[in-house]
N, C-alpha and C positions, 0 to 999 in steps of 0.2 A: 414776149417769149423768153423764156429760161436760160441761162447761159450756161453752159455743163463744164465742168471742169478737164481739162488733160489727163487723163490717166496715166501715171507713173508707171514704169515699169519696175514689177520687185524681182529683185537681184536675191541672188544664194546667199547674201550675209545675212539679210536680214531675215531671212525663214530660219534660220541654227540659230541666233538669238532667241529662239520661244521652244525650241523642241525639246529642253530638258523638262521644262514645265511637267509635262503629265508622270514625267522620269520620277520626278517628287512624291507625284501621290501614289503609284503602285508602291513603291518606299516606304513611304508613311502605314498604307496597307499591309505591306511582310512583315514592317517592326510590331503591327498591334498584334499578329495572327500568331509569331514567334513568340510573345510575351503570352499570352491564351493558351498557348500550345503547351509551354512551359509550365504556366498555372494549373493547368488540368493537368497534365502529369504529373505534377505535386503533389496535385490532391488524390488524386487515385492512389501513390503510394503511401502516402500518409494516415494519421489515427481515423479508424472506422466511428467512431463515438461507442463505440459497442465497447462497455464493461464488464460485463460476465455473458458466462456462454447462456445464450436460450434466454434471453432476457424478455420473453414474452412470458414464458412458465412461468419463471421469476417474477413477474407480475401480478400473474394470476394466483401464486402462495402468498403475496404479500400480506392478505387479511390474517391464512393462518399463522404470519411471521409476527403480526403484532398481535395476537391473541398470546401466542405460546411468553410473548416478555412481560404480557400483565399478568398472566400466571406466575410468572417468576417473581416481581414486581411480589405478587399475595403473599407469596410464600414470607417472606422477609427474610431469606437467608441472607448472611454476610462471609465474605470468602478476604481472609486477607493473608498474604503470602512476603517472606522474607528470607532474602540468599544468609543461610549458616557461614560463616566464615569458619577456617579452617579445617575445611571439606580435606578429605586424603585426596593425594595427588591423582591426577587421570577420573576424580570424580567430581561432581557438581552434586551440591546437594543443598535440600530449599525447606524451609518450613512454613506451613501452611496452616491455617485456623480457620475452625469451621462453627458456625453461630448462626441459629436459630432467633428468632423473637423472642424463646424462653430460657434463650441461656447454651450451652453447648450444644453441636447438634452432633448427635451418635448413631453408630447404625448405619451411618452412611456409605457408600459406595465410593472412589475419586479415580479417577483420569487425568493424565495429565501428560504435556509434552510443550518443548520447548521448540517457538521457530524465530529465524531470523527475518525482521519485515523486512531488513532488503535482497536479502538472494533467497527465500525461504528455505530454505535448510530446516530440515525436523531434526529430533531427538526426543523421543520414546522416553518419560520418567516413569519409573516404579512408585509408586502411593504405597504407604502403609501407615498403619496407627500410631505415632511417637511411644517405644515401648516408655514407661514409666511415667510417661505425661500425664496432660491435664485431659478432661472429655473434650472431643471435638480438636487433641491437637494429630496433626499429619506430618508424615516425613515426606521427601519426594526426594529420589536419588537416582540418578544417571550416569551417563559415561562425560568427562570433561568435555568444557565447550570452550572456542574463542571469547576472547573477552570482548565486550561491546553490548549494545542492545540485543535484547532478546521479547519475547514477547512468550510469555507463560500463559498457555489455555487450559482449564480447569474445568471439567465434568464432573459435578456431584448428581447424584443422583440416591434417591430414596423412597422406595416404594415406587408409585409411578410417576413421583416428583421429580423435576429437574432442574438443575442451575448452570448457568453455562458465563464463565465469569472468562476477565481477556488482564491480564496484571502484565505490563510494561516493567522490564529488569535491565537494571545493569551492572554489567559483570565484569570487572574491574580488572584488569591483569594483575598476576601473581607478582608480589614486589621479587626484583632483581629480570625479569623477562624482558627482553629488547621491544623497544614503544612506550613502557611502562610511564606514566606522565609522573612529573615529579607533586609530590604535596599528594597522592594518593594512595589512599591505604590500600594495603593488601586484599582486606575483605573486602567483596561486591555490595551494591548499594541495592534495592529496590522501590519502585515505584507501586504505590496501592491504590489500582483499583477496581472499580466492584464490575 
């Protein structure tokens, strides 16, 4: 016959030693829930991934955009820009040269505007053929602008043909202005792109 061991009575002290173990699991789950809730809230308030408005419609127009770029490349037009030094106070003055595959481009219409890349400030420019200048030479005049980087957006049209280009310009501070960099000339510099 099997012998049984006498049972020892359970005391309150031995029961209290292990009573905290379930609360460790509850606390761990609460930490996980708090972290997940924080991440979900941050994700919902963050960047949505949409860069342009109406991306679906923009995607549908992609083939038309590619065809327009290819048609512009076939024209063979080039647009070069330069910032004219010594513009009168309170004015911006830019030189623009238009050329086609066979030489200077004449009989075209030009629209131009400046835009700051960082804050989006826009300044309209008046385009006119350069008086007494060579064929294809234009002058862009507008109000004075702050020193720094600007994008010059140029649209050239002739009959049904159209050429759109953006040129990054650096407009240096006028000599004597606060914040002028040492060694920087008073005239502005232009970076040419097509």
